[in-house]
Every structure is written in C-alpha cells, then in structure tokens.
C-alpha positions, 0 to 999 in steps of 0.5 A: 817193251820193258824199257819204256817203264823206266822212261815213263817213271822218269817222265812221271817224276820229272813232270816238265820239259827240260832245256837242252843247252849244251855247254861250250868246251870241256866240262869238269866232273862236279856233284850237283848242289845238295838235295834237300829232298823236297818235291821238284819238277826236274831241271835244266841242261847246260854245264851243271847237268854235264858236270853231274854226268861226268861225276857219275862216270868217275865217282867211287861207289857207295852202297845204298839200302832201301827202307825195308833193308831188302836190296843193296845197290852200289851207286856212284857218288852214292851219298848224294842220291835221295830216295823218291817216289814216282807219281802214280807208280809204286816202286820198291825203291827209287832214287834221284841224283840231284834235285834237278834229276840228273839221273833216276834209279828205280826198282819194281817188283812183279810176281810170276808163277815161276821165276826160274823159267827163262824170260818170265821176269822180262814178260812180267815187267812188260805186262806192268809197262803196257798200260803206261805206254797208252798214255806216253808217246815213247820211241825206243832205239835198242842197243845190243843187250848185254849179259852179266853174271849175278849169283852164279846165273846169267842176267840180261841187261837191256840198253836203249835210248827212249825219246819222249814227246809228251805235253809234260816232257820232251827229251831223250833218255839213256836207259838200262835195266835188268830183271832178277829172279829175286824172291819166290815167285817174284822178280825185281827189275832195277833200272837207270834213266838219265835225261839227255838235255843235250848231253845224250852221249854223256848220258849213255856213258853213265848208263853203260857204267851202270850196266857193267859195274852196278847191276852185276853187284846188286844184292838181295838182303832178305829171303822173302819179298818185302811187303811195302811199296812206295 
C-alpha cells in the first residue's frame, strides 16, 4: 500500500489530466525549459516529456539538500529540480523536474515506537497513505522489490506502476520508494514518481535508475528529526 502515497502526491501536485501523445522516431536527451518555481498544473506528453526523461536517464548527479539541512539527495541534472509543496500533504522535502512535472521526488516522515523493528517503517507509511486511498482510484502493479545497502544495513526498495483514474488526473506513473530508519523513533520515506504520458517505458527506466543509484546514496545530515514540514 505504500506506493499509492507517492502516486497520490504526484496527482495532488499535477492537478490535471496529462496528454499522452507519443513522439515519432528517436528522441534525444534534453533538459526541460528553465523552471521559474511558480505554481503549475502539470504538463503535456510528446517529445518534450520524452526528451526530459532521456535526460534523467543519463545526466550526471548533483546533490540537493532540503531547507533544514537534514537530508542530502543526489539527483540527475540536479540543478534543474525545484522545491515544491504538495496540496494538503505535508512533506519534509519535495522537488519537481521542470514546470511540467516530468518527475516528482518527495520525502515523508513518520513516527514509530522503534524503527529498528523489521517492517516498522513500511507499516507507518502505509498508515499515512491509507486515508488518501479513499479519495483516489489508484490501481497498482508491483514489480519485484529490490534491496540496497544503506549505512551498513539493508533497505528495501519497492518498484511499481500506479494507474490513476480520477477527475483530476488519468495517467500511469512509474514509482519507486524506500523507507529509512532515519532518526530516533522516526522513519523517512523517499520516493520518485514519473508520469508516463505515453512514455511509461522511459518513465520506468528513470525510476529504476533512482532505485539503483539514488536511494543507496541518500544521506541523513542531522542526528535528530528536523521539526518543520512543508
């Protein structure tokens, strides 16, 4: 059940349906236009979206740090990601790639009695996601999970495709997320959601790159849980 939270966050941020026109022929990697950080209702598919996904598949990484200097995340083409907030959902950190939301990264904090207990972080994010599932019609297809080494411990990475069919958005999203025992009695779940817009295979390739190259390198910079949410 954890995956829908990232899909719901993506839908909440996008706020509209997306076109799914596929480009013809090969598409070269290209970054999206400069993002001015203003509010946006999402974007279209076609060659611009396909080129942005190709860019995310191959671009070098740049580390980004949240506003409270608590978490460092290495993002492909990192300087082009802009911080965002999610409608009605508070997060520790959120980023979008391009004003047309070619990809969304989010980090959510949950509290547990003991985050060293196996599965505790996963169950806590499930509890956070459950109320939102009543409002969004999300169909989930799971891919085999992966396990990565993080701070000398094993963290499970979940991979899935989420299909939304609501009044505000109808699209497929490639989603990956990992839950970390980040602070005392607190967990951090970080995920990536990429709208397909007719390019779901490219979206999955970006998702898989995050699972293999981003999540294992996530850094916790503070010994205590940061107080602010956005």
